[in-house]
C-alpha positions in Angstrom: -34.7 7.7 -18.2 -36.4 9.9 -16.0 -35.8 14.1 -16.0 -37.2 15.7 -13.0 -37.4 19.7 -12.9 -38.3 21.8 -9.7 -38.2 25.2 -8.7 -37.9 24.6 -4.7 -38.2 28.3 -3.5 -35.0 28.0 -1.3 -33.0 24.8 -1.5 -31.8 24.4 2.1 -35.5 25.6 3.2 -36.4 22.4 1.5 -33.7 20.2 3.1 -34.4 21.8 6.7 -38.2 20.8 5.7 -37.1 17.5 5.3 -38.6 17.7 1.6 -35.2 16.8 0.1 -35.9 12.8 1.0 -38.7 13.2 -1.7 -35.6 13.1 -4.2 -33.7 11.0 -2.7 -36.5 8.2 -2.8 -37.7 9.5 -6.2 -34.0 8.7 -7.7 -34.2 10.5 -11.5 -31.2 9.5 -13.6 -31.2 14.0 -13.8 -32.9 16.3 -11.3 -32.8 19.9 -12.4 -33.0 22.7 -9.5 -34.0 26.4 -9.7 -34.1 29.2 -7.3 -31.8 27.3 -5.0 -30.8 30.5 -3.6 -27.4 29.3 -2.1 -24.0 28.5 -3.3 -22.5 25.3 -2.8 -20.5 26.1 -0.2 -23.8 26.8 2.0 -25.1 23.5 1.3 -25.1 20.4 3.7 -22.6 17.4 2.0 -25.8 15.4 0.9 -27.4 18.3 -1.0 -24.2 19.5 -2.2 -22.7 16.3 -3.5 -26.0 13.4 -3.1 -24.7 9.8 -3.4 -24.6 8.4 -6.7 -25.0 12.0 -8.6 -22.4 14.2 -10.0 -24.0 17.9 -9.2 -23.5 21.1 -11.0 -24.0 24.9 -10.0 -24.7 28.2 -11.0 -24.9 30.8 -8.0 -26.1 34.2 -8.0 -23.3 36.6 -8.4 -25.1 39.8 -7.7 -26.9 39.1 -4.1 -26.7 36.2 -2.0 -30.1 34.1 -1.5 -31.1 35.2 -4.8 -31.6 33.0 -7.9 -29.6 30.2 -8.6 -30.0 27.0 -10.6 -28.3 23.3 -9.9 -28.6 20.1 -11.6 -27.4 16.4 -10.3 -26.9 13.9 -12.8 -26.3 9.7 -12.5 -24.3 10.3 -15.8 -21.6 12.7 -16.5 -21.9 14.9 -19.2 -19.4 15.4 -22.0 -19.3 18.9 -21.0 -21.0 21.3 -19.2 -21.5 25.2 -19.2 -22.7 28.2 -16.8 -24.7 31.0 -18.4 -25.1 31.9 -22.1 -22.4 34.3 -22.4 -24.0 37.3 -21.6 -23.0 38.8 -18.3 -26.1 40.4 -17.3 -27.5 37.3 -16.8 -25.2 34.7 -16.2 -24.2 36.9 -12.9 -27.8 36.0 -11.8 -27.0 32.4 -12.2 -29.9 31.7 -13.9 -28.9 29.2 -16.7 -26.8 25.5 -16.8 -26.3 23.6 -20.1 -25.3 19.7 -19.6 -24.2 18.1 -23.0 -25.0 14.0 -22.9 -24.3 11.8 -25.6 -28.1 11.6 -27.3 -29.0 15.2 -26.3 -28.2 19.0 -24.7 -29.7 20.2 -21.5 -30.5 23.2 -20.6 -32.0 23.9 -17.4 -33.0 27.9 -16.9 -34.4 30.3 -14.0 -36.3 32.7 -16.2 -36.6 36.0 -14.5 -39.9 36.7 -13.0 -40.0 40.2 -14.6 -41.5 42.0 -11.6 -38.4 43.5 -9.7 -35.8 45.8 -9.6 -32.7 43.4 -10.5 -35.0 41.5 -13.0 -37.3 43.8 -14.9 -40.1 42.9 -17.6 -37.8 44.4 -20.3 -34.8 42.1 -18.8 -37.4 39.2 -18.8 -38.6 39.4 -22.3 -34.3 39.9 -23.3 -33.9 37.1 -21.5 -36.5 35.3 -23.5 -34.7 36.1 -27.0 -31.3 35.3 -26.1 -32.2 31.9 -24.3 -33.8 30.9 -28.0 -30.8 32.2 -29.7 -28.7 30.4 -27.4 -30.7 27.0 -27.9 -30.8 27.7 -31.8 -27.1 27.7 -31.9 -27.0 24.7 -30.0 -29.6 22.7 -31.8 -27.1 22.6 -34.8 -25.1 19.8 -33.0 -27.3 18.0 -31.0 -31.3 17.8 -29.8 -32.5 19.7 -27.3 -34.5 19.7 -23.9 -34.8 22.9 -22.0 -36.2 22.8 -18.3 -37.1 25.4 -15.8 -39.4 27.7 -14.4 -40.1 29.9 -17.1 -42.4 32.2 -15.2 -45.3 32.4 -17.9 -48.8 30.8 -18.3 -49.0 30.2 -22.1 -52.8 30.1 -22.9 -55.9 30.3 -20.5 -55.8 26.9 -19.9 -52.4 27.5 -18.1 -54.0 29.3 -15.2 -57.0 29.3 -12.7 -58.1 32.9 -13.8 -57.0 34.0 -17.2 -59.5 37.0 -16.8 -58.2 38.8 -13.8 -54.7 38.2 -14.6 -54.6 39.4 -18.4 -52.5 42.5 -17.3 -50.3 40.7 -14.5 -46.8 39.8 -15.2 -46.7 35.9 -16.1 -49.9 36.0 -18.5 -48.7 39.3 -20.4 -49.2 39.1 -24.1 -46.1 40.0 -24.4 -44.7 37.3 -22.6 -47.1 34.6 -24.4 -46.1 35.4 -27.4 -42.5 34.1 -26.7 -44.0 30.7 -26.0 -45.2 30.8 -29.5 -41.8 31.6 -30.8 -40.2 28.7 -28.7 -43.1 26.6 -30.1 -42.5 28.2 -34.2 -38.8 27.5 -33.7 -39.5 24.1 -33.2 -39.3 23.3 -29.3 -42.7 21.7 -28.3 -44.4 22.3 -24.9 -44.5 18.4 -23.9 -47.4 18.5 -21.6 -49.3 20.6 -23.4 -48.2 18.5 -26.4 -49.2 15.4 -24.7 -52.2 16.3 -22.6 -53.6 19.1 -24.9 -57.4 19.5 -23.0 -55.8 18.7 -19.6 -57.5 21.3 -17.2 -56.7 22.8 -13.6 -53.3 21.2 -14.3 -50.9 23.8 -12.4 -47.0 24.0 -11.3 -47.3 27.1 -9.1 -49.5 28.5 -6.4 -49.5 31.6 -4.0 -48.8 30.0 -0.8 -49.6 33.2 1.1 -53.4 33.4 0.1 -53.9 29.3 0.4 -54.1 29.2 -3.4 -52.8 25.4 -3.3 -55.4 24.1 -1.2 -58.0 25.6 -3.7 -56.1 24.8 -7.0 -56.0 28.3 -7.9 -52.7 28.0 -9.7 -50.4 28.7 -13.0 -48.4 26.1 -15.1 -45.5 28.0 -15.4 -43.0 25.2 -15.0 -42.1 23.5 -18.6 -40.1 20.7 -20.6 -39.4 21.7 -24.1 -38.1 19.5 -26.7 -36.8 19.8 -30.1 -38.5 18.0 -32.8 -36.0 15.3 -33.5 -36.4 14.0 -29.5 -39.8 14.6 -29.1 -40.9 11.1 -30.5 -38.6 9.8 -27.7 -40.4 11.2 -25.0 -43.0 8.8 -23.6 -44.4 10.9 -20.3 -44.6 14.6 -19.5 -46.2 15.2 -16.3 -46.8 17.3 -13.2 -46.2 16.1 -9.9 -48.7 18.1 -8.0 -48.8 15.9 -5.0 -45.4 16.7 -3.8 -45.2 19.8 -1.0 -42.2 21.6 -0.3 -42.4 25.2 -2.3 -44.7 27.1 -3.9 -43.8 25.2 -7.1 -44.3 21.3 -7.8 -41.8 19.2 -9.7 -42.5 18.1 -13.0 -41.2 15.3 -15.4 -40.1 13.7 -18.3 -39.6 10.1 -19.1 -37.7 9.5 -21.9 -36.5 6.1 -24.4 -32.9 6.9 -24.8 
């Protein structure tokens, strides 16, 4: 089973620029999208309901063209839901949960922490409540979390750690939350399988031409609970795929 996650930074823009065809050609079993910046009724049919896929959306209720997540799955889940039951997070369209036979999949778009609608305190509380939510679900099934988590965990995870020590996305209090997730039993699949791999990033600032110079950040993740981790055979960053300021990430699972 192939699961791909991608912060598209505007799903309509990806489609308009012709990059949606990459997903159509890749044909993952599950495709998790973050930062859709759209509601389903704003999407063309081939994006709203691609052939061969069930589609699920959670869109921002507070502002158009903001936030939003989507999941496309070849297999219909047993159940699915939007949000985590906390209105101030759920109204921003940041979480989808799908219950499959062998695992529960959570697609999350963590707040950046640097805006009026999602401050740093809001972001840190989001980390806490998301972890609480995952732990409750884990009582019933293995957990896979994917998404734009909006923090680089260690110095190896960004090109210029010293210059960013006081910047949102690499603050000690943000990085500590990744420690919390790992200590709770959710492995960072890419770093587990590639402990020493350098220059492996999933986000670049396009305005400064950072991608051409690979001055990037690894802020997109797949986390997996220990009871499904042995079944994950690959965890990759698909850095040759363009269309956004992020590139897709993927895992391959033997199910």
